[in-house]
N, C-alpha and C positions, 0 to 999 in steps of 0.2 A: 441467490436470495439477496445478496448485498446490492446489486444493481437496482432491484425492485425497490428496496428501501431508499436508496439514494434518489431515485427518480421521484419517489413520493414525498421527498423533502427538498424541494427546489431551492429553498433559502438557507440550507444548512451551511454554517460557517465553520464549525469544529466537529471533528469525529475522533472518538477514542475507541480503539478496538482492543478489547481485553483478551480475546482468544480468536485464533484463526482455525482452530481444530474443527474439522468437519470431514465427512466422508468424501473421498476423491470424486465419486460420481456427482455429488451435489456441486462441488467446486468447479466442475467443468463449465457450469452455466455462465460464469463470468466471461469466459472466452467467446461464447456464442450470443451474448446480448448485443443488441444494436449499440453502436457507439453513442453513448450519452455523455455529453460534455457537462461536467459539474461546474456550473458557472459561478457558484457562490462559495464553494469549499476553500477555506483559507488555511486551516490547521488540521493536521492528522497526526495522531500519536498511536503507535502500535505497541502496547505494553508487554505483550507476551514475547519473550526472546525468540527471534527467528533462527531457525536451524538450517535454512537454505532449501527447504522442501519446495517442490514444484508449486503447490497450492499457495504457499506464502508468497512466492515470487510473482505469481499471477496476480495476486491481490495488490501488491506493491506496484507492479507494472500498470494495472488497470487504473489505479489512483493517479499515478504520474502522467499517464498518457491522456487522461480524460479531465483532469482538473486544470482549468484555464488560469486561475489566479491563486493557486496554492502557494502559500508563503513559507510554510514550515512543515516538514515531514520528520517526525521523531521516530526512530526505529531502535529497538533494543535487539542487538545481534549477539549470537553466541560467539564467543571469542575464538572458538575452534574453526569457524568458517569465515573469519575476517577477510581473507584474501578473495575467496570466491564471491562472497556477497558484494564486496566493493566493486568487483569487475562487472557484475550484473547491473548494479545501480548506475554505473557509468555508461553502460550500453543502452539503457532504457531511454527512449526519447520522451521529452515532456514539453508541455505548451507554456507553462508559467515562466515569465521572464524574471521573476523575483524569488524563485524557489531557493530555500536553504534546506538541505538534507542534513539532519543531525543524527549521526549514528552514535549509539551508546553501547559499548561492548561489555558483556558480562559472561560469567561462566555458569553453565547449567549443572555442573557437578557439585 
């Protein structure tokens, strides 16, 4: 669903995601969408603390891999998965030359 939304907003500069919660079956669509390069997206903020679930990481990877001029990605991460999440972020390729990833750690308990 998100790729369809992003494709219908070709001049989108900022995106704030409040929740990533969805059924896994729906989330698989992100992987099978044609590669759509997000040519205008500059700022992304994911407000819901990420717990390292597969769907969450697919969304982050999709945004990193397809946003050509992304300047800042703000993620709220559960402190309990700090090491694993950092490793995944470092492995994900991205196209933006000026990207700043800003992790903020918080506790879900």
